[in-house]
N, C-alpha and C positions, 0 to 999 in steps of 0.2 A: 015514518022512521021506527022501526020496532024497537020496542023498548027492552033491550037486552041486559042480562044481568051483568053487572060490573065487577071487573077483577080487582082483586086486593093487590095493593101495589106491595111490589117485592122488597123485602125487608132489608134494611140497611145492615152490614156487618156491624157486630158489637165486639170492641175490644175489651177482654178482661183481662185484668193485670194479673189475677191470680190463676189463670189458665195458661200454660205454656203452648207457645206456638208450634204447629206440626212442622219439625224440623227433620223427618226421616230421610226426605230426598236428600238434603245437605250431608247427613251424617254419611250417605252413601257413597257420595261423590269424594269425600274427604277420606274413605276407608280406601277407594279406589286410587287417590293419589298418594297415600302412604304407602299401600301396596307396592304401587310402582316405583317409589322411592327405594323400598326394602329390595325390589326384584334388581333394580340398577346397581345398588350396593352390593348384593352378593354377586353379580356378574362383576363389578369393577374388583371385588376382593379375589373373585376366582382368576380373573385375569392378570391381576397384579400377582397373585401367587404363582400361577404358571410361568409369567415372565422371570420371576425371581427364581424359580425352578431351573428354568434354562440356562439364565446366568451362571446361577451357582453350578450348574452341571458342566457348561462351557468352562467355568474357571478351574473347576475340579480335573476336567479333561485337559485343560492346557498344563495344569501342575502335573498331572500324571505324566503326560508327555515330557515336559520341560525336565523333570526330576530324571529321566534316562539320560540326558546330555548336560547336566551343571559342570561348570568348571572345576576341577579337582587342584586342591593346591601342591604346588610344586613340593617335591620332596628334596633332601639333600643333594648336592651335586656329588658325582663320584670323585675317587680320588684323583683319576686322570682328569678329568675336567676342571678340578681346582687347581691342580697343577699348571694346565695349560692357560687357565685365565689369568693366575698368578704370573705365571712368566710373561705374558701380554703384558700386563700393567708395567711391569718391571723394564722390559725393554722397548715398549712404544715412545717413551720419551726420547728415547736415543735416534728414532728414525725422523727423518726430514722430507720435506716435499720440495724439490726442484725445479722452478720454471725457467725453462730456457729463452733466452731472449735474441731478437735478429732486429737489426736496422731495418727499417722501412722507408724508402727514399720519399722525401716530401718536395713538391714542386717550389722552387724558388727559395730553398733553404740548402745551406751548406751540410746540413746534417739531418738526417731523417729521425723519425721517433723508434725507440726500441717498444717492440710489440712481442707477446707471448709467442712461441713457435716451436713449443714441444714440453713435454713435463716428463719427469723421471723421480728417481728415489735416491737416499741417501742416508749416512749415518754419523752422528757425531763422534768424531776420533779422540778429542781431548777438550779441555776445558778451555783452549786457547781459541777455539772456535774453529778448529780444522774440520772440513766436512770431507769423507771420501764417498766417491761415486764412480760409476762408470766412464770413461772417457767418451763415449758415443752419446751420452746425455748431454754433454755440452759441447759437443764437435761443433766447428763452426758458428758458435755463439759470440754475440757482440756484448753478452753480459749474460747475468743470472740473478736469481732471486730464491731465497731458501725461506722456507715456513717451518717454523717450529712447532712442536707438539701443543705449546700454549696460544697458537694462532698468531703469534707474531711474525712479521715477514722482514726480512735482511738482504739488503744487497751483499751480493758474493763477489769476490775477485778471486780469480785463478792463480793457485800457488804453483801447481806444477801437474805434469801429466808424463804417464808411460802408455803411449800408444799401442805398443806392441803387447801389452797386459791388458789393454781396456780399461786403464785405471787413472783418476785424476783426483786430485785435491782442491778444493776451494777453502775460503776462509772468510767468514763472518766477524763483525766487531760486536757481538752480542755478550752481555756481562756473564762472568763465569757461572753465577748462580741459575742463569737460564738454562745452562748446557750440562746434559747428562750422558756422560761417554759410552759407548757401548762397551759390554766386557768383551776383552779379547778371548780367542781361543787357538786351537791348532787344528792341522787338518791331516797330520801325518799318522794317526790311529784312529781315523774312523773306519765303520764297517757298514757294508751294504745291509740294509734293513734298519739300520739305525733311524730312529725318529728324528724329523727337522722340521722348524718353521719358519715360514717367509714373510716378513713383514715388508710392506710397500704401499705405492700408492697406484693400483692398476687403474686405467682410464680417468683418471683424475679422483678418483675415492680414496682419500686420505686415511691412512692406519689401516689397512686391511691385513687380516692374517688368513693365511691358508696352511694348510698342515700335509705333511706326508712321510716318505721315507727316501733314504739315500737309495737309489734303484742302480747307481753303478759309480765306480771310482776309475780313476786314471784315464779320463777321457780326454778327447785332444780337439781342440775347436781353434779355428784362426781368428785372430784380432781385426780390427778395421785396417789395422797396416798390412795384415796380410800373414802377419807371423803366427806360430803356433803357440797356444797357451798350452802347457801341458798341464796333468794332474787334474784336470777339472771334474769337478763333483758334478754328478747327475742325480737330480730327484725328479719325483712326481708329485711334489708339492705346486699348486698353480702358479706359475709364474706367466703374468700377462704384460703388454704394453705399459709401461708406467712403474713396472716392478724393477726395472732396471737400474742398478745401483743400490738397491736395498738388502739388508742383512739376511744372510742364511743361519740360523741359530740351530743349535743342538738342545737336547731336552734340559741341560743346565742354563740357558741361556746366552751360551758363548758363542761369540762369531767364528764360524767356520767357514765361512764363503761369502762372496759379494754375488747376487745375482745378476747374470748379464745377457742370457740369451735364452732362446725356446727353440726346439725343432717343431716346426708346425707348418703344414701345407697353407693352412688359413690364417697364420698370423696370431690366433689367439692359441691358448694352451691345449696342448694335446697331451700333457700328462709328461713330458720329456723336457725338464728345464736343465739349466747349466750354470753353475757358479763359479769363480774363480777361487781357488783355494787360499785359504787365510793364511798358509806358509808364504804364499807369494805375495800377499797384502801386506803381510808383517814384514816382509823384507824389503818391499819398494817403497810403502807410504813414508818411512823415516827419511827416505832418500831425497821424495818429491818435497816433503816439509824443509828438509835442510839445505838442498841445493836446487830446488825448483826442477828437478829432471831427473831421470834415473840414471843412476852411476852403473851403468851395465859394463859388466866383464867381458873382456875378449881378447884376442892375440894381438890386435893392434895393426893387423895386415890387410891387404884388399884381394879377395879371392873370386874366380872366375863364376860367371852365372852358370846355372844347372844345365842350362840349354848348350852352352858350349863344351860343357864337360861331357855331354850325351854325344855331341858331334865329335868329339874326339876319343869316344868309347872309353873314357876315364871312369873307374868306380873310384870315388872319392871326391875330395875338394881340391880343385887346382889354384896353388898359390900364384897370384898374378903380381902383386907389389909388395915390397918388404921395405918400409923407410930406412933409409940410411941412420945408422947410431941407434936404432930401436931396440928394445929387448929382444924382439925376433932375430933381427939381424945379428946381435950379438950372441944369440944361441945357436946361428948357423943356419937358420932358415933360407932357402936358395928361391928367388922368385923366377918368373917367367921373363926372357929376355929375348935381346936379338943378337943372333951371330954376326960378329963385326965384320966377317969375310964375305958370309954370302947374304946376309940381311935377313934372313929366314928367322921364324920364332923357335928358339929353345925352351921346351917347356920347364917347367920349375918343378918344386917339390908338390907331390898330390898326398894330401894328409888322408890317411885312412884308418885312423883310431887315435882317441883321446882318453887316456887311461884305458880302461878294459871295454870301452865302447866304441862297436865298429862306426865309422863314418862313410856314408854312400852319398850323401849329397850336403848342401848348405843347411837343410833343417836340421839333419842330425848334428852338425858342428854348433849349430845355434844351440838347441837344446841340451847337449853335452857339456856346455859352457853357462847356460842360464842360471843354474843353481849355485855356481861358484862365486867367489868373493874377488874382489880386487886384490891383487897382491898373491893369490894363490898360485903356486908353482905345479903346472900339469904337465903329464908326460904324454907327447904327441909324437905319434909314430906315422912315418910319412915313406913314400916310394919316391925313390930318386933314381930315376932310370929302370935297372932292374935290380937296384939294391933297396932292401928295407933299413931304414935309419930312424932311431930313435931320439928324441930331442926334449929337453926340461925348458919350458918356458912359463915366466911369470905374466899372469894376467894383467891387463891396463882396462883404463877407462876408453870405450869406444862409444860412438852416436850417443853421446850423452843426451843429448836433447830429443832423441827418437824413442 
């Protein structure tokens, strides 16, 4: 074996506490790590700044858009609006809601239950609880309920009705302090174009106000009994089903009519409504309260139907019967009678004029006497054969219950 030179053993590393170890690689890694954090921080700040900028921009845009359509505080009401709202506040407590009841039959019971069968309006006449409405509102009712403005409901009983004028009076036993009577007015001085207000409960919506003008005067409509109601007020204030019986007021809040019907092919308001004039209401309601019926003035006689007069070719109203001993009998009015010799009919007097009003049929006679009072003496002109005779007749109560 060759004698090769031996190698010196590797020196072991010597640690010198006074010599700093080589950390250059560590410092390089730390710098990279810190640099990364800085970059991330910068990126985060940029993103946050951008986000905040976008949010602020959107907010500013929203404020800019919203500022164009912000609610504007309401200004003062006009004088006309103040007047209308004040009038409604004063008059509304006088208007009532009426529910018509009908008896529904029940099996195995002698009497059925009273159920609602219709609604309408009315108004308080006095502190004694009298309520005025249309007759057709409570027609064929088994009972009625009245709801006041304070939401209290009271049973009502019928005091009286004037079918030929479509008016009725109910009464409730409510305390006087709960009752606010309507302010009464007249209808003889109304003018077309005058502002009016109608308050009622159309379609069950209580205390509804509609406004308009008087669009016509002196109209004539037929009542549910078929009799004419003269002097009717026409208005374009909306009157719908449920308004019937409610008040028509002038601009002073006075009652000038009772809303009664509309002219409409559809049954809803078409701008033509009618009201019974206040003068008629003021004349009839006291009779209904005092007597329970209308004290209707008349001649106290029986007259022929219009169809008979037309067949006989008469122009006027044929007198058929005059009660013996009556005022008309004493005044000399002659009825239709039979000839005792032939058995044929002998025509009686034919009324052709009352005062200065020409009479061509029963409706004319009715209207000529309608505005008169019981006890008034009227001049009646008749045709007696070929002679014209004028008589003085006092008016008496007739058809008091109708």
